N, C-alpha and C positions, 0 to 999 in steps of 0.2 A: 278484754276492753274493746270489743267490737263497736260499742257505742260510746267510746271515750269522749270526754268533754274537757276542753280547755277554757277556763274563765280568765279573761285578761282585764286587769284594771286595778282599782284602788283597794287598799286595805288600810285601815286607820282606826282612830278612837273617836267615838262620838262623846263629846264632853257636855254633859247635862248639868243643870244647876247643882245637883246633889251627888253626882257620881260620874264615872267614865265607863263607857260600854264599848266593846269591840264592834266595828262596823265597816262601812264602805260597801256600795251597792254590789259590786262584783264579788267581793269576799262573802257577802251575805248569800248571794245566789249559790256560790260554791259550797258553802256550809250546808244549806238546805238540800242541795242535790246529794251531798254525801250522806246526810241523814236518811234520805230516801233510797239509799243503796246504789247510787250511780257511781261510775268510775270517773272521778273528776280531778283535774290538776289546776291549781291556782298559779297564775303568772302575775307577779307583783313585785314590790320592792319596799323594804323597810329600812329604817336607820339602824345603826349599831348602837341601840339605846334600850332602856328598860321597857319602853312602850313596844318597840319592835319585838323584843324577846317575849313579851307578854302575849302578843298576837300569835307568834310562832308556837309557844307553849300551848295555847288554847287549841290551835288547829291540830297539833300533834295529839292532844288528848282525844280528839274526835276522829283521829285516823285519817285526816285529810292530807293528800300529797302536797308537800311544800318544797319539793326539790327544785321547782322553777321559781321560787321566791328569792329574789336577789337581796344582798345586803349593801347598803349605801354607806360609805365611810364619811360622807360630808353632810348630806341632808338628813333631817330628822324624820322619824316616822310620822305619817299623816295625822292631822287633827282636824276635827270639825266641831265648832261650837254650835250647839243646838238651842234654839229659842223655843221653849216649851210652853209659852203663854197660851197657845191653843193646841192641845194634844192631838186634835184632828187635822191640824195643818201646821206641821212643824217647819220652822224656818232655819236655814243653815248658813253659817259663815265658814267656808271651806278654806283653810289656810294654804297659801301658796308662797314659796314652793314647798313640796314635800317629797319624800323619797320615791313615791310611786309615780312622780312626774318624769323619772329618769330610768324607766325600764329599758334595758338594753336588749338588742336582738342577738342572742348568743347561739352558738352552735347547738347547745343542748335544747334550746327552745325550738330552733329550726327542725331538729331531728324529731321532736315530739309532734310537731305540726305535720310533718311529712309522713309520720307513721300511719299506716293504713288503719290502725285501730282507733285513731282519733277521727271522730266524725263530726263534731260540733265545736264551734268557738263562740263564746258569749262575751260581748263587749258593750261598753257604754259610750256616751258622748263626753263624759267628764275626764276619762282616763287619758285622753289625747290632747289636753289643753296645752301641754308643753311639746315642743318640737322633738324632744328625744323619745318620749313614749309614743308620740304620733308616728315617727318614722318606724318604730318597732311594730306598731299596729298595722301600718301600711304593708310592711313585709309579711306579717302574719296573714293578712287577708288575701294574699295572693295564692294561698294554698286551697286545694280542692276539698273544702269542708262546708258544712251547713253553717251559715253565719247568722247569729241571733243577736239583734241589737236591742238593748234596753236603754231607750232615750232617758237621760236625766238632765234636763235643762236647768242649770243653776247659774243665774247671773253672778258675775260677768264672765263666766267660764265657757262661753260658746259664741259662735257666729253663725249666721244663716248659711254662709258658704260651706262651713265645716259640717253642719248638720245635713245639708244636701248631699255632700260627699258620702257621709255615713249611710244615708238612706239608699244611695245607689249601690252600696256594697252588701246590703243585708238580704236574707231570704225570709227571716221571721222578725217582725217588729213588735215591740211592746212599749206602750206609752200610756200616760194618764189623760184624763179629759182636758185638763188645762193645756197640756203639751199638744194634744190633737187640735184644739182650737187655735193655738198660736201658729203651728206649722202650716195647717191647711189654710189659714188666713193669709199666708204669704201669696197664695195663688188664686183664691176665690173667696168671696164673702161667706163666712161660716153660717150654715143653715141648720144642719143637724149632724149627729155623729156618723150615721150610716153614709150620708153623702160625702162627708169629709174622708172617711176611711176608704170608700171606693175610689175617690179621686187620688188619694195617695197611692193606693194599690196600682192604679193605672199609670200614674205619672212615673213611679219608680220601679214598677215591675215586682212588687212585693205581694206574694200570694197568700201570706198568713200575717194578719195584723190583729193584735189583741189590745183592748183598751180597758184599763182599770178605772172604775168610776166610784171609788170609795165606798160609802155606805149604800150606794145604788147598785153595786155589783160589778159586772164586767160584760163586755161585748167582744165577740170573736167573729172575724171575717176569715173564712178558710174555704178553699175550693169554690169560691164565688157564692158562698152561702153565709148569711149572718145568723149568729146565735147570741142570745142574751140570757144571762143568769142573774137573778136578783141578788141584792145584798143579804148578808147574814147578820142578824142582830147579835152583837157581842158587846161586852163591857170593854171599851177601848182604854188601854193603858197609854199607848202611844202608837202612832202609825209608822214609826221608824222601821224600815225594812219590810213592811207588809207587802209592798209591791215586788220586792226582790224575792220574797217567799212565793208569791203568786207566780212569778216567772219560773222559778225552780219547779214548782208543782206542775206547771203547764208543760215544760220541756220534758220532765220525767214522764208525764202521761203520753206525750208524743212518741217518746222512745219506746214506751210499752205498747204502742200502736193501739191506743184506746180511741174510741169514736170521738169526733170533735166535741160534742156536747159533754161527754164524760171528762175530757181534758179540761174544759172550762169549769165544770162543777168542782173537780178536785183542786184546781188552782185557786178558785175563789174561796174554797173552804180553808186551804192552807194560809192564804193571805189573811183571812179573818182570824184564824187561830193565833197567828203571830202578832196581830194587832192587840190581842188580849194579854200580851206579855210586854215587858219592858225591853227596849233595844231591838236591834235587827237580827241578832243571832242567839235567841234564847234556847234553853234546853226544853224540849217538849216530847211527848210520846206520839210517835207517828200514827199509832192506832187511834188517836183522838181527832185526826184531821177531819174525817167525814162525819164525826159526831156533832160538828158545829151546826147550830140551828135546830137540832133535834130535841 
């Protein structure tokens, strides 16, 4: 586990008009990393209820380490009501409070983060909306690991001050076009993606920034060089979790020490593949990833 990954944050159920699907940005990332063969541990919290057990059962089936998933005796497992009116732009009602708002900093978690085999921590902006999980994340980010931030700006669950703190903590940043425009607009009138990315890199000292652009593909800024990968035409079922899959594919490629453009190509292909399925954690054949668009 020399490249061990800890994914910290929400695990929940996406409640769609006709069904419920497992989800949560960080759980989705962990799921895809596991499918790609990485050593990953999920740090989260579920209620002692049927939905919580359902999530744990699913993760066990796929062999994902859930030893750091806590059980909450009071709060229910997280739920998100998804508005699927536009499958290309899903809107979310994220129920508060939920069990994952109360992740505790335990000795077991501390030991895992201090283990020299743990090299990365993946976290988002949503998972620290409550002071309990925020305190735990603050403690976790004190450790000497590569910090990967997946911004997920969902109103009303963030503030500018909190996002700025997260940005100062990360080494690798992933965000979408709308989030890039919003955040960069706090400091300078938005002109274009490359200017905005460079400004954030310089302001917060982030050397690797990747921007997902939906059907337009993705942009990567790494080692002071920009790379752009065009979108892949797929039949979109929904976009739930496609950005999470993208991040997992990108981090997997970084760990495998692939060239920057290869990292972007692989991540883009995985994000497109997941958009062709329902939900954020679908079952798929890893061998099909790079077949997208061919």
